[in-house]
C-alpha positions as CSV (number, residue, x, y, z in Angstrom):
1,M,1.9,12.7,44.1
2,P,2.7,13.3,40.4
3,I,1.2,10.8,38.0
4,P,3.8,9.1,35.8
5,A,3.7,9.9,32.1
6,R,2.6,6.4,31.2
7,C,-0.5,6.9,33.3
8,E,-1.7,9.3,30.7
9,T,-2.7,6.3,28.7
10,A,-6.5,6.4,28.7
11,R,-9.0,3.5,28.9
12,P,-8.6,0.6,28.4
13,Y,-5.2,0.8,30.0
14,T,-4.8,-1.9,32.6
15,G,-1.3,-1.3,34.0
16,S,-0.3,-0.3,37.6
17,C,-1.8,3.2,37.2
18,A,-5.2,1.7,36.4
19,R,-5.0,-0.6,39.4
20,R,-4.5,2.5,41.6
21,G,-7.5,4.1,40.0
22,L,-5.4,6.8,38.4
23,I,-6.8,7.1,34.9
24,P,-6.9,10.7,33.8
25,V,-8.9,11.2,30.6
26,N,-7.7,13.7,28.0
27,D,-10.5,16.0,27.0
28,E,-10.0,15.4,23.3
29,L,-10.0,11.7,23.8
30,A,-13.2,12.0,25.8
31,A,-14.7,14.0,23.0
32,L,-13.7,11.3,20.4
33,R,-15.2,8.6,22.6
34,H,-18.4,10.5,22.8
35,E,-18.4,11.2,19.0
36,F,-17.6,7.6,18.1
37,P,-19.3,5.3,20.7
38,G,-18.7,2.2,18.5
39,F,-14.9,2.4,19.2
40,R,-12.7,2.0,22.2
41,I,-10.1,4.8,22.0
42,W,-7.0,5.2,24.0
43,K,-3.5,6.6,24.1
44,E,-0.3,4.6,24.3
45,V,3.2,5.8,25.1
46,I,5.8,3.1,24.1
47,R,9.5,3.8,24.4
48,G,8.9,7.5,24.3
49,R,6.7,7.3,21.2
50,T,3.0,8.4,21.5
51,R,0.2,6.8,19.4
52,Y,-3.5,6.8,19.6
53,V,-5.5,3.6,19.0
54,A,-9.2,3.2,18.1
55,R,-10.6,-0.3,18.0
56,S,-14.1,-1.1,16.9
57,T,-16.4,-2.9,19.4
58,W,-18.0,-4.7,16.4
59,L,-15.9,-7.1,14.3
60,G,-17.7,-6.1,11.0
61,N,-17.1,-2.4,11.3
62,S,-14.7,-0.6,8.9
63,P,-12.1,0.5,9.8
64,H,-11.8,-2.1,12.6
65,T,-8.5,-0.7,14.1
66,V,-6.8,2.6,13.5
67,V,-3.3,3.5,14.9
68,T,-1.9,7.0,14.4
69,R,0.3,9.6,16.0
70,D,-2.2,12.4,15.1
71,L,-5.6,12.8,16.8
72,G,-6.8,14.9,13.8
73,E,-6.1,12.0,11.5
74,L,-7.8,9.6,13.9
75,R,-11.0,11.7,13.8
76,A,-10.8,12.1,10.0
77,T,-10.5,8.3,9.5
78,L,-13.2,7.4,11.9
79,G,-15.5,10.2,10.5
80,Q,-15.5,9.2,6.9
81,E,-19.0,8.7,5.7
82,P,-19.7,5.1,4.7
83,A,-20.5,6.2,1.2
84,H,-17.0,7.5,0.9
85,R,-15.3,4.4,2.1
86,A,-14.0,1.7,-0.2
87,P,-15.9,-1.5,-0.1
88,T,-13.7,-3.6,2.2
89,P,-13.7,-7.3,1.4
90,P,-14.5,-9.5,4.4
91,F,-11.6,-11.0,6.3
92,D,-11.7,-14.6,5.3
93,V,-8.8,-17.1,5.9
94,R,-10.6,-19.8,4.0
95,A,-10.0,-18.3,0.6
96,P,-6.7,-17.3,-0.9
97,N,-5.9,-13.6,-0.8
98,I,-3.6,-11.8,-3.3
99,A,-1.7,-9.8,-0.7
100,R,-1.1,-12.9,1.5
101,V,-0.1,-15.2,-1.4
102,Y,2.4,-12.6,-2.6
103,N,3.7,-12.4,1.0
104,Y,4.1,-16.2,1.0
105,W,6.1,-16.1,-2.3
106,L,8.3,-13.4,-0.8
107,G,9.1,-15.5,2.3
108,G,6.9,-13.5,4.6
109,K,4.9,-14.8,7.6
110,D,1.5,-13.2,7.0
111,H,-0.4,-15.9,5.3
112,Y,-2.8,-18.8,6.1
113,A,-3.3,-22.4,4.9
114,A,-5.5,-21.3,1.9
115,D,-2.8,-18.8,0.8
116,R,-0.1,-21.4,1.1
117,K,-2.2,-24.0,-0.8
118,A,-2.9,-21.5,-3.7
119,G,0.6,-20.1,-3.8
120,G,2.2,-23.5,-3.5
121,S,0.1,-24.9,-6.4
122,V,1.7,-22.2,-8.6
123,L,5.2,-22.7,-7.2
124,D,5.1,-26.5,-7.8
125,D,5.2,-26.0,-11.6
126,F,6.5,-22.4,-11.8
127,P,9.0,-21.8,-9.1
128,E,10.3,-18.7,-10.9
129,I,7.1,-16.8,-9.8
130,A,8.8,-16.3,-6.4
131,L,11.9,-14.9,-8.1
132,A,9.7,-12.6,-10.1
133,A,8.0,-11.3,-7.0
134,R,11.3,-10.6,-5.3
135,A,12.6,-8.9,-8.4
136,N,9.5,-6.6,-8.4
137,R,10.1,-5.6,-4.7
138,E,13.7,-4.8,-5.6
139,F,12.5,-2.7,-8.6
140,V,10.1,-0.8,-6.4
141,A,12.9,0.1,-3.9
142,R,15.2,1.3,-6.7
143,A,12.5,3.3,-8.4
144,V,11.4,5.0,-5.2
145,R,15.0,6.0,-4.3
146,H,15.5,7.4,-7.8
147,V,12.3,9.5,-7.7
148,A,13.2,10.7,-4.2
149,S,16.6,11.8,-5.5
150,Q,14.8,13.9,-8.1
151,G,13.3,16.1,-5.3
152,I,10.0,14.3,-4.9
153,S,9.0,14.2,-1.2
154,Q,5.4,12.8,-1.4
155,F,4.3,9.4,-2.5
156,I,1.0,7.6,-2.9
157,D,1.4,3.8,-2.8
158,A,-1.9,2.4,-4.2
159,G,-2.3,-1.3,-3.5
160,T,0.5,-1.4,-1.0
161,G,0.4,-5.1,0.0
162,L,1.9,-6.5,3.2
163,P,5.3,-5.2,4.5
164,L,8.3,-7.4,4.9
165,P,11.1,-7.1,7.5
166,A,13.8,-7.7,4.9
167,S,12.4,-5.4,2.2
168,P,12.1,-1.6,2.7
169,A,8.7,-0.1,2.7
170,V,8.1,2.9,0.4
171,H,8.5,5.4,3.2
172,E,11.7,3.7,4.4
173,A,13.3,3.7,0.9
174,A,12.3,7.3,0.2
175,Q,13.3,8.7,3.6
176,Q,16.7,7.2,3.1
177,I,17.1,9.9,0.4
178,A,14.7,12.6,1.8
179,P,13.9,12.3,5.5
180,A,10.9,14.6,5.2
181,T,9.1,12.4,2.7
182,R,5.4,11.9,3.2
183,V,3.7,8.6,2.1
184,A,0.1,7.6,1.8
185,Y,-0.5,3.9,1.7
186,V,-3.7,2.9,0.0
187,D,-5.5,-0.5,0.2
188,N,-8.8,-2.1,0.9
189,D,-7.7,-5.4,2.4
190,P,-8.3,-5.5,6.2
191,L,-5.0,-7.3,7.0
192,V,-3.0,-4.9,4.8
193,L,-4.7,-1.9,6.4
194,A,-3.9,-3.2,9.9
195,H,-0.3,-3.8,9.1
196,A,0.0,-0.4,7.3
197,R,-1.5,1.4,10.2
198,A,1.0,-0.1,12.6
199,L,3.7,1.7,10.6
200,L,2.3,5.0,11.8
201,A,3.9,4.4,15.2
202,N,7.3,4.2,13.6
203,G,7.7,7.8,12.6
204,P,6.0,10.9,11.1
205,G,4.9,11.4,7.5
206,V,3.0,8.2,7.0
207,T,-0.8,7.8,6.6
208,V,-3.1,5.0,5.6
209,V,-6.1,5.4,3.2
210,E,-8.8,2.8,2.9
211,G,-9.5,2.8,-0.9
212,D,-10.2,0.6,-3.8
213,L,-8.5,1.1,-7.2
214,S,-11.7,0.5,-8.9
215,D,-12.8,3.9,-7.5
216,P,-9.7,6.1,-8.0
217,Q,-11.6,9.4,-7.5
218,A,-12.6,8.3,-4.0
219,I,-8.9,7.7,-3.2
220,L,-7.8,11.1,-4.6
221,G,-10.6,12.9,-2.7
222,S,-10.0,11.1,0.6
223,P,-9.6,13.5,3.5
224,A,-6.9,11.1,5.0
225,L,-4.9,11.4,1.8
226,R,-5.4,15.1,1.5
227,R,-4.1,15.7,5.0
228,I,-0.5,14.9,4.0
229,I,-0.5,14.8,0.2
230,A,-0.8,18.1,-1.8
231,L,-1.9,17.1,-5.3
232,H,-1.1,20.5,-6.7
233,Q,2.5,19.8,-6.1
234,P,4.6,17.1,-7.7
235,V,3.9,13.6,-6.2
236,C,4.9,10.1,-7.1
237,V,2.1,7.5,-7.5
238,L,3.0,3.8,-7.3
239,L,0.8,1.2,-9.1
240,T,3.0,-1.9,-8.6
241,C,2.0,-5.5,-9.1
242,V,-1.7,-4.6,-8.6
243,L,-3.1,-3.6,-12.0
244,H,-3.2,-7.2,-13.3
245,F,-5.8,-7.9,-10.5
246,L,-8.2,-5.4,-12.1
247,T,-10.3,-5.8,-15.2
248,A,-8.8,-4.1,-18.3
249,A,-11.3,-1.3,-18.0
250,D,-10.7,-0.6,-14.3
251,A,-6.9,-0.7,-14.8
252,D,-7.1,1.8,-17.7
253,A,-9.4,4.0,-15.7
254,A,-7.2,3.9,-12.6
255,V,-4.0,4.9,-14.5
256,A,-5.8,7.6,-16.4
257,A,-7.3,9.1,-13.2
258,F,-4.0,9.3,-11.3
259,T,-2.0,10.6,-14.2
260,T,-4.6,13.3,-14.9
261,A,-4.9,14.3,-11.2
262,I,-1.2,14.7,-10.4
263,A,0.7,17.9,-11.0
264,D,3.3,18.5,-13.8
265,G,6.6,17.2,-12.7
266,S,5.0,14.2,-10.9
267,Y,6.1,10.6,-11.3
268,L,4.3,7.3,-12.0
269,I,5.9,4.0,-11.0
270,V,4.2,1.0,-12.7
271,S,4.9,-2.7,-12.6
272,T,2.6,-5.5,-13.8
273,G,2.6,-9.0,-15.1
274,T,2.4,-9.2,-18.9
275,S,1.2,-11.8,-21.3
276,T,4.1,-10.9,-23.6
277,G,6.8,-13.5,-23.0
278,T,4.9,-15.2,-20.1
279,D,4.0,-18.9,-20.3
280,P,0.2,-19.0,-21.0
281,A,0.0,-22.0,-18.7
282,L,1.2,-19.9,-15.8
283,I,-1.5,-17.3,-16.5
284,E,-4.1,-20.1,-16.4
285,R,-2.6,-21.5,-13.2
286,L,-2.9,-18.1,-11.6
287,R,-6.5,-17.7,-12.6
288,S,-7.2,-21.2,-11.2
289,A,-5.5,-20.4,-7.9
290,Y,-7.4,-17.2,-7.5
291,A,-10.7,-18.4,-8.8
292,G,-13.7,-16.8,-7.1
293,T,-11.5,-14.2,-5.3
294,T,-10.1,-11.9,-7.9
295,V,-9.6,-11.5,-11.6
296,V,-6.2,-12.1,-13.3
297,T,-6.0,-9.9,-16.4
298,A,-3.3,-10.7,-19.0
299,R,-2.2,-7.6,-20.9
300,S,0.3,-7.4,-23.7
301,E,3.4,-5.2,-23.4
302,H,1.9,-2.9,-26.1
303,E,-1.3,-2.4,-24.0
304,I,0.8,-1.7,-20.9
305,A,2.9,0.8,-22.8
306,A,-0.3,2.7,-23.6
307,W,-0.6,3.6,-19.9
308,L,2.6,5.6,-20.2
309,T,1.5,7.7,-23.1
310,G,2.4,11.3,-22.6
311,L,4.9,10.6,-19.8
312,D,8.7,11.0,-20.2
313,L,10.1,7.6,-19.4
314,V,13.2,7.4,-17.2
315,P,15.8,5.2,-19.0
316,P,15.8,2.3,-19.7
317,G,12.0,2.7,-20.2
318,L,9.5,-0.1,-20.0
319,V,11.5,-3.2,-19.3
320,D,11.7,-6.4,-17.3
321,V,11.8,-5.3,-13.6
322,R,15.1,-7.1,-13.2
323,A,16.6,-4.9,-15.8
324,W,15.5,-1.5,-14.5
325,R,18.7,0.2,-13.3
326,A,20.0,-2.9,-11.7
327,G,23.2,-3.4,-13.7
328,W,21.5,-5.9,-15.9
329,Q,22.0,-3.8,-19.0
330,Q,25.4,-5.4,-19.5
331,H,24.1,-8.9,-19.3
332,K,21.7,-10.9,-21.4
333,L,18.6,-11.9,-19.3
334,T,17.4,-15.4,-19.4
335,P,13.9,-15.3,-21.0
336,P,11.6,-15.8,-18.0
337,T,8.3,-17.7,-18.0
338,A,6.9,-15.4,-15.4
339,R,7.4,-11.9,-16.7
340,I,6.9,-8.7,-14.8
341,I,7.7,-5.4,-16.5
342,G,8.0,-1.9,-15.1
343,A,8.7,1.7,-15.8
344,V,9.1,5.1,-14.2
345,G,7.5,8.0,-16.0
346,R,7.6,11.8,-15.3
347,K,4.6,14.0,-16.2
348,P,6.0,16.8,-18.3
349,A,4.9,20.4,-18.1
350,T,1.7,21.1,-20.1
351,R,2.7,21.9,-23.7
352,T,0.9,25.0,-25.2
């Protein structure tokens, strides 16, 4: 009797096939299980889509869960040497987390009591922070679509954050313009990584890289990133609403590393909070909310503009994210107390 296709799912499948004792084991899956005994590894076929899942048998292992359409990528992710992996912060629901608080401000569902307490303490006196967060997401989608329309078909989203059902992810925005676009999502937050890896089941051209922006060279050299991103060809790097959570030195080093590594004709999309025009009391409230979990670095607009030195800025240049190609040019913006500015820059050909 032929075995139904769904019975190809390997251990720990517990469906009707398993109850009949029909659990054929793919040779490559068997080899992976032997190579990585600390993981349960299996294949799933859901609504005609195939994906492979590896889940650690130890809660503290990193990565804990990997979901991918590609067995080669699964092996590469599990096989990264610990020295090459980013330091993953512990998963702790008792302390506020920058990705989860941001998700809370955006109206998402991936947050806990500590995140709502910290985020709510800011919203109580500065409700416009939520509007600024939404404006940033809209800026990212517009910027990605613009860059994709310029013929760029590979993107690195460094510090990706948590996805939102009502807000297109980078690969969704880009693939609306160029269906063959490839995207590498980079983060070191366990919850972000788990959500980002789940995106791999939705279509080709997406990978997840465990990396920390304080070590940009490790990100750029990651085998997982190099599998789908060709750095010798034009690429777009996104550093959006993440650099203000680094020290000034780390932020400067991250921007410099990426702009140096990418090929001529590549793009950089940047957005960040700025001390220029932002209420100083808001900056202090943010520092208080995130105390003990991350830094909040306030940079002037002039300091942020220095990151873009040598790049050709797409008009209107470095502006409030609400004003970047959103039809706001014809209207006077109300001066915000929570200011996020952004820009899109293109790396020109090397001048001789």
